VOPAGU-2260 file (C-alpha; in pm, 1 decimal, decimal comma):
REM VOPAGU-2260
SITE   aa  ch    i         X         Y         Z
SITE  MET   A    0       0,0       0,0       0,0
SITE  ASN   A    1     124,5     345,3     -86,1
SITE  PRO   A    2     175,0     598,7     192,9
SITE  PRO   A    3     -82,1     877,2     220,3
SITE  ILE   A    4      -6,3    1167,1     -11,7
SITE  ASN   A    5     -39,6    1516,8     123,6
SITE  THR   A    6     -41,3    1755,2    -169,6
SITE  GLN   A    7      -2,7    2118,8     -82,6
SITE  PHE   A    8     113,0    2449,9    -216,9
SITE  TRP   A    9     311,8    2654,2      28,8
SITE  MET   A   10     445,3    3003,2      51,5
SITE  GLY   A   11     815,6    3059,4       1,3
SITE  SER   A   12    1065,6    3168,9     262,8
SITE  ALA   A   13     978,9    3461,2     490,5
SITE  GLY   A   14     613,6    3441,0     387,8
SITE  LEU   A   15     677,8    3580,2      39,3
SITE  ALA   A   16     397,5    3533,1    -208,2
SITE  SER   A   17     605,5    3301,8    -425,3
SITE  LEU   A   18     440,5    2964,7    -461,8
SITE  ASN   A   19     652,6    2656,3    -441,2
SITE  TYR   A   20     505,5    2328,9    -552,2
SITE  CYS   A   21     526,5    2074,4    -275,2
SITE  VAL   A   22     424,0    1712,1    -262,1
SITE  THR   A   23     512,0    1531,6      55,6
SITE  ALA   A   24     448,5    1173,0     143,9
SITE  LEU   A   25     483,0    1129,5     516,1
SITE  LEU   A   26     396,5     827,8     722,5
SITE  PHE   A   27     362,9     887,0    1094,8
SITE  ASP   A   28     538,6     635,6    1317,4
SITE  GLY   A   29     271,0     501,2    1551,3
SITE  SER   A   30     524,6     438,6    1830,7
SITE  ASN   A   31     638,5     800,3    1843,1
SITE  SER   A   32     402,7    1060,7    1698,1
SITE  ASP   A   33     675,4    1326,9    1708,0
SITE  LYS   A   34     877,4    1144,5    1443,9
SITE  GLN   A   35     787,7    1133,3    1078,2
SITE  LYS   A   36     941,2     899,0     827,9
SITE  GLU   A   37     954,7    1003,2     466,1
SITE  LYS   A   38     847,7     723,0     236,4
SITE  SER   A   39     883,5     669,7    -134,9
SITE  MET   A   40     637,4     888,2    -316,1
SITE  ASP   A   41     373,7     749,5    -546,4
SITE  PRO   A   42     475,3     879,6    -892,9
SITE  ASP   A   43     112,0     871,0   -1011,0
SITE  ALA   A   44      -1,2    1095,8    -725,5
SITE  VAL   A   45     292,7    1333,5    -778,9
SITE  ALA   A   46     221,2    1349,6   -1153,0
SITE  LYS   A   47    -151,0    1411,0   -1107,6
SITE  ALA   A   48     -98,4    1685,5    -850,0
SITE  PHE   A   49     169,9    1849,7   -1062,6
SITE  VAL   A   50     -32,3    1837,3   -1385,5
SITE  ASP   A   51    -341,9    1981,3   -1214,5
SITE  HIS   A   52    -135,6    2265,6   -1067,4
SITE  TYR   A   53      76,9    2337,0   -1375,1
SITE  TYR   A   54    -204,8    2366,1   -1628,5
SITE  SER   A   55    -446,3    2553,6   -1402,7
SITE  THR   A   56    -166,9    2803,8   -1330,0
SITE  PHE   A   57     -67,7    2824,3   -1698,5
SITE  ASP   A   58    -427,9    2894,2   -1799,3
SITE  ALA   A   59    -482,6    3159,1   -1529,3
SITE  ASN   A   60    -142,2    3326,7   -1478,2
SITE  ARG   A   61     159,2    3201,4   -1675,0
SITE  ALA   A   62     397,1    3422,0   -1475,6
SITE  GLY   A   63     296,9    3217,8   -1169,9
SITE  LEU   A   64     491,4    2921,3   -1310,9
SITE  ALA   A   65     828,3    3088,2   -1235,7
SITE  ASN   A   66     884,5    2910,1    -905,5
SITE  LEU   A   67     838,5    2568,1   -1062,8
SITE  TYR   A   68    1164,8    2619,3   -1253,9
SITE  GLN   A   69    1523,9    2685,9   -1141,8
SITE  GLU   A   70    1823,1    2838,9   -1317,5
SITE  GLY   A   71    1938,0    2494,6   -1437,2
SITE  SER   A   72    1594,2    2411,0   -1579,6
SITE  MET   A   73    1550,2    2379,9   -1954,8
SITE  LEU   A   74    1242,4    2418,5   -2173,7
SITE  THR   A   75    1237,8    2298,5   -2533,0
SITE  PHE   A   76     940,1    2471,7   -2693,8
SITE  GLU   A   77     872,6    2360,9   -3051,4
SITE  GLY   A   78    1244,9    2287,5   -3092,2
SITE  GLN   A   79    1370,4    2611,8   -2931,3
SITE  LYS   A   80    1585,0    2551,7   -2619,5
SITE  ILE   A   81    1549,3    2798,7   -2333,2
SITE  GLN   A   82    1736,4    2773,8   -2002,2
SITE  GLY   A   83    1669,1    2931,1   -1663,7
SITE  SER   A   84    1352,1    3022,2   -1478,3
SITE  GLN   A   85    1337,5    3385,7   -1592,8
SITE  SER   A   86    1398,5    3300,1   -1958,8
SITE  ILE   A   87    1143,7    3016,9   -1951,3
SITE  VAL   A   88     873,1    3236,5   -1800,5
SITE  ALA   A   89     960,4    3516,2   -2046,0
SITE  LYS   A   90     898,7    3270,0   -2330,5
SITE  LEU   A   91     571,2    3141,2   -2184,2
SITE  THR   A   92     436,0    3490,3   -2113,6
SITE  SER   A   93     531,3    3612,6   -2462,6
SITE  LEU   A   94     326,7    3349,3   -2646,1
SITE  PRO   A   95      91,3    3517,7   -2896,2
SITE  PHE   A   96    -231,5    3457,6   -2703,2
SITE  GLN   A   97    -369,6    3585,9   -2375,3
SITE  GLN   A   98    -624,7    3322,6   -2282,5
SITE  CYS   A   99    -622,6    2946,8   -2326,6
SITE  LYS   A  100    -763,6    2631,5   -2172,7
SITE  HIS   A  101    -577,5    2301,1   -2154,2
SITE  ASN   A  102    -784,3    1983,0   -2167,5
SITE  ILE   A  103    -573,1    1689,5   -2054,1
SITE  SER   A  104    -633,2    1353,9   -2225,2
SITE  THR   A  105    -356,0    1137,4   -2078,0
SITE  VAL   A  106     -92,0    1156,4   -1805,9
SITE  ASP   A  107     177,3     888,8   -1796,1
SITE  CYS   A  108     461,3     883,6   -1547,6
SITE  GLN   A  109     763,1     687,1   -1432,3
SITE  PRO   A  110     998,7     725,4   -1137,6
SITE  SER   A  111    1343,7     844,3   -1242,5
SITE  GLY   A  112    1678,6     842,4   -1068,9
SITE  ALA   A  113    1749,1    1051,0    -759,1
SITE  GLY   A  114    1381,2    1064,6    -657,6
SITE  GLY   A  115    1261,2    1235,7    -973,4
SITE  VAL   A  116     948,4    1169,9   -1177,2
SITE  LEU   A  117     906,5    1172,0   -1555,9
SITE  VAL   A  118     562,6    1298,0   -1660,8
SITE  PHE   A  119     425,0    1276,0   -2015,6
SITE  VAL   A  120     105,7    1468,2   -2094,0
SITE  SER   A  121    -113,6    1477,7   -2403,5
SITE  GLY   A  122    -422,1    1682,1   -2463,8
SITE  THR   A  123    -571,3    1978,4   -2641,8
SITE  LEU   A  124    -516,4    2350,4   -2610,3
SITE  GLN   A  125    -814,3    2573,8   -2680,4
SITE  LEU   A  126    -719,5    2932,0   -2760,0
SITE  ALA   A  127    -971,4    3208,7   -2695,6
SITE  GLY   A  128   -1152,9    3301,1   -3015,1
SITE  GLU   A  129   -1035,0    2992,8   -3207,4
SITE  GLN   A  130   -1283,2    2734,7   -3333,8
SITE  HIS   A  131   -1053,0    2430,8   -3330,7
SITE  ALA   A  132    -840,5    2308,6   -3042,0
SITE  LEU   A  133    -470,4    2229,7   -3096,7
SITE  LYS   A  134    -333,4    1889,6   -2995,9
SITE  PHE   A  135     -18,1    1892,6   -2784,9
SITE  SER   A  136     227,3    1669,1   -2602,0
SITE  GLN   A  137     447,3    1776,7   -2313,7
SITE  MET   A  138     710,4    1597,1   -2107,1
SITE  PHE   A  139     834,1    1709,1   -1765,1
SITE  HIS   A  140    1122,7    1576,9   -1558,9
SITE  LEU   A  141    1044,5    1670,4   -1198,9
SITE  MET   A  142    1325,2    1663,0    -944,1
SITE  PRO   A  143    1296,3    1683,9    -564,5
SITE  THR   A  144    1438,4    1970,7    -363,2
SITE  PRO   A  145    1589,0    1937,4     -14,5
SITE  GLN   A  146    1280,2    2118,1     120,2
SITE  GLY   A  147    1050,5    1837,8       2,3
SITE  SER   A  148     907,6    2011,2    -303,6
SITE  PHE   A  149     962,3    1941,2    -672,9
SITE  TYR   A  150    1090,5    2162,0    -950,6
SITE  VAL   A  151    1086,6    2116,2   -1327,8
SITE  LEU   A  152    1435,6    2022,9   -1447,9
SITE  ASN   A  153    1330,5    1953,3   -1807,6
SITE  ASP   A  154    1018,6    2052,2   -2001,3
SITE  ILE   A  155     959,9    1960,5   -2367,1
SITE  PHE   A  156     652,1    2093,0   -2549,2
SITE  ARG   A  157     526,1    2009,8   -2900,1
SITE  LEU   A  158     208,5    2080,2   -3090,6
SITE  ASN   A  159      89,5    1766,3   -3270,3
SITE  TYR   A  160     -10,2    1831,6   -3628,8
SITE  ALA   A  161    -200,7    1558,9   -3812,0
């Protein structure tokens, strides 16, 4: 049985309004309630929580994705490689549309080395004012932080033309 998953979004250091994505899987030791033992996280639960958060944030406020990336993070967007949180968010906020809605069709995931999770997403992207939705695929490599949250190390996005 998998440990209980506590999915939460928490405020950054010193109460700043920066959101950090945090998924913790803690199992309380019944013999000593003051101690908590971290258990292996369920990749499916991590992936689902991340995908829900990422796309709802993207659709509402793309700039709010900044804290999911770090300076070593890389986005490949339609073949263009972009590195670093600020550059990634600059790319995402400069896309030629203001409003969109992601509809997720599939989410597949696998655990990766060093506690990471690979997440592959497919779905459609409906742009405001457009009649037809665009099909897309996106892959994320999530890596844990020492604070118990995850950040996006790698992000690859492609529109699927058929």
